[in-house]
C-alpha positions as CSV (number, residue, x, y, z in Angstrom):
1,Q,128.6,239.6,100.6
2,V,128.6,241.9,97.5
3,Q,129.4,240.9,93.9
4,L,130.9,243.0,91.5
5,V,130.9,242.5,87.6
6,E,133.0,244.7,85.4
7,S,132.2,246.0,81.9
8,G,133.2,248.0,79.2
9,G,137.3,247.8,78.8
10,G,138.5,247.6,75.8
11,L,141.1,248.7,73.0
12,V,141.3,252.8,72.1
13,Q,143.2,255.0,71.2
14,P,145.2,258.2,72.7
15,G,142.3,261.1,73.2
16,G,139.6,258.4,73.0
17,S,136.3,257.3,75.4
18,L,135.3,254.3,77.5
19,R,133.1,253.6,79.8
20,L,133.4,251.3,82.0
21,S,130.2,250.2,84.1
22,C,130.2,247.4,87.3
23,A,126.9,246.1,88.0
24,A,126.5,244.8,91.8
25,S,124.4,242.4,93.5
26,G,123.7,242.9,97.2
27,R,121.0,244.3,99.2
28,I,123.2,247.3,100.4
29,F,124.7,248.6,97.6
30,S,124.0,251.8,98.6
31,N,125.4,251.7,101.4
32,Y,128.7,251.3,100.4
33,R,131.3,254.0,99.7
34,M,132.1,252.6,95.5
35,G,135.4,253.0,93.5
36,W,137.9,252.1,90.9
37,Y,140.9,251.0,90.7
38,R,143.5,250.1,87.9
39,Q,146.8,248.5,88.0
40,A,149.5,248.5,85.6
41,P,151.9,245.3,84.6
42,V,154.9,245.3,87.5
43,Q,153.2,248.6,89.6
44,E,150.9,248.7,92.4
45,R,147.0,249.1,92.5
46,E,146.4,252.7,93.1
47,L,143.0,254.9,93.7
48,V,141.4,256.2,90.5
49,A,138.1,257.2,91.7
50,T,135.5,257.1,94.4
51,I,132.2,258.1,95.1
52,T,130.4,257.9,98.5
53,S,126.7,256.5,99.2
54,G,125.8,260.2,99.1
55,G,127.7,261.0,95.7
56,S,131.0,262.8,97.1
57,T,133.6,262.2,94.8
58,N,137.4,261.8,95.0
59,Y,140.2,261.7,91.8
60,L,143.3,260.5,91.1
61,D,145.1,263.6,90.3
62,S,146.2,262.6,87.0
63,V,142.7,261.3,85.6
64,K,140.7,264.7,87.8
65,D,139.3,266.6,84.5
66,R,138.8,263.9,82.3
67,F,137.9,261.3,84.4
68,I,134.2,261.0,86.3
69,I,132.4,258.5,88.1
70,S,129.0,258.1,89.5
71,R,126.5,255.7,90.7
72,D,122.7,254.6,90.0
73,N,121.9,253.6,93.7
74,G,118.1,252.2,92.0
75,K,120.3,249.8,89.8
76,N,123.1,249.0,91.8
77,T,125.5,250.0,89.1
78,V,128.2,252.3,89.3
79,L,130.1,253.8,85.4
80,L,133.6,255.9,85.1
81,Q,133.1,258.1,82.0
82,M,136.9,258.2,80.8
83,N,137.3,260.8,78.6
84,G,140.4,262.1,76.7
85,L,142.4,258.7,77.5
86,K,146.3,258.7,77.4
87,P,148.8,256.2,77.2
88,E,149.5,255.7,80.5
89,D,145.8,255.3,81.5
90,T,146.8,251.8,80.0
91,A,145.7,248.9,83.2
92,V,143.3,246.7,84.7
93,Y,140.6,248.4,85.9
94,Y,138.9,246.9,89.4
95,C,135.1,248.3,91.1
96,N,135.5,248.4,94.3
97,A,132.9,248.6,97.3
98,Y,133.8,249.6,100.7
99,Y,132.3,249.3,103.7
100,G,133.8,251.0,107.0
101,S,131.8,249.3,110.3
102,P,132.1,246.4,110.0
103,V,134.8,246.7,107.1
104,R,133.8,245.1,104.1
105,N,135.7,245.0,101.2
106,Y,134.8,244.0,97.9
107,W,136.8,243.9,94.5
108,G,135.1,242.6,91.0
109,Q,137.7,240.4,88.6
110,G,139.3,243.6,86.4
111,T,138.4,244.6,82.9
112,Q,141.4,245.4,80.5
113,V,141.6,249.2,79.3
114,T,144.4,249.4,76.3
115,V,145.4,253.1,75.2
116,S,147.5,252.7,72.1
117,F,147.5,253.4,68.4
């Protein structure tokens, strides 16, 4: 069982930065692929960024060169540094932990990010 708790959301002006943090409990955090997803009102949840246990990353095209995902296996945390924020980045951001065999998929409760003047 893995429990995920996000923090770091809030209100920021366009062009600003936020850093989201996800604290994970569980003995085998380092084996999981970690990710951030987001869901805006009346839209489906979409993948923002993932990082494998080996450190390989993948990003949504619209956030490449602006967002950076990282993980610290010693502290059981995954971070999402968001720079150059745009109003279209406004959404609830969710932390995700995924393990493929056997399949394990866990979600945090979400943290709101609002980009507006």
